[in-house]
N, C-alpha and C positions, 0 to 999 in steps of 0.2 A: 406791272408797268414796265415798259421798255425804256432804255436809256438812249435809244437811237435818236440822233438829231436829224431834223428836217434839212434837206438840201437848201442852201442859201439861194434866195431869189435875186433877181436883178436889182430890186430895191434894197435888199439886205446888203449886197455888195457895194452899192452906191453909198449907203449910209455909213458903212465901215470906211470907205475911201474918204468921205468928207470928214468924218470924225478924226481920221488920221491927219488930214490936211490942216485941220483946226487945232491939232495938238491935244485932242481929248481922249485918245485911245488908252493912255496910262490910267486915267480916271475910270474909264469904262471897264477896263480889264481888272482893276483892283476892287471897284465897288459896284459895278454894273450900270446898265443904262439908266436905271431909276435914280441914280445919284446925280445925273445931270440937272442943271438948273433949267428953268423954263426958257431963259434966254439962250442957253446952249442948245437945247432941243429945238427951239424955234429957228435958230441959225442953221442947224442941220436940215430941218424941213424946208426952209426957204431956199437953200442952195439946191436941195434935191428938186424942188419944183422948178427952179430956174433951169437946171440941167435937162429936166424932162421936156420943158417947153422948147428949149434949143434943139433937142434931139428930134422932137416932132416937127419943128419948122424945117430942119435939115432933111428929114425923111420925106416931107411933103414936097420940098423943092426938088428932090431927086426923082420923084415920081411924075413930075409935070413935064 
């Protein structure tokens, strides 16, 4: 089995950025993503969805 890590996707980078903004990176680094509460995970997911929608709206506005 290889120890090579997969390259980070755009979603991975966004998730890391949001976790940092919310002050959750210390918890994630020490105990992993599974240690987040449902509320913390949901907050990250909600912000990711909001940012994706904003990006799509911006991209669509630029193509018209």
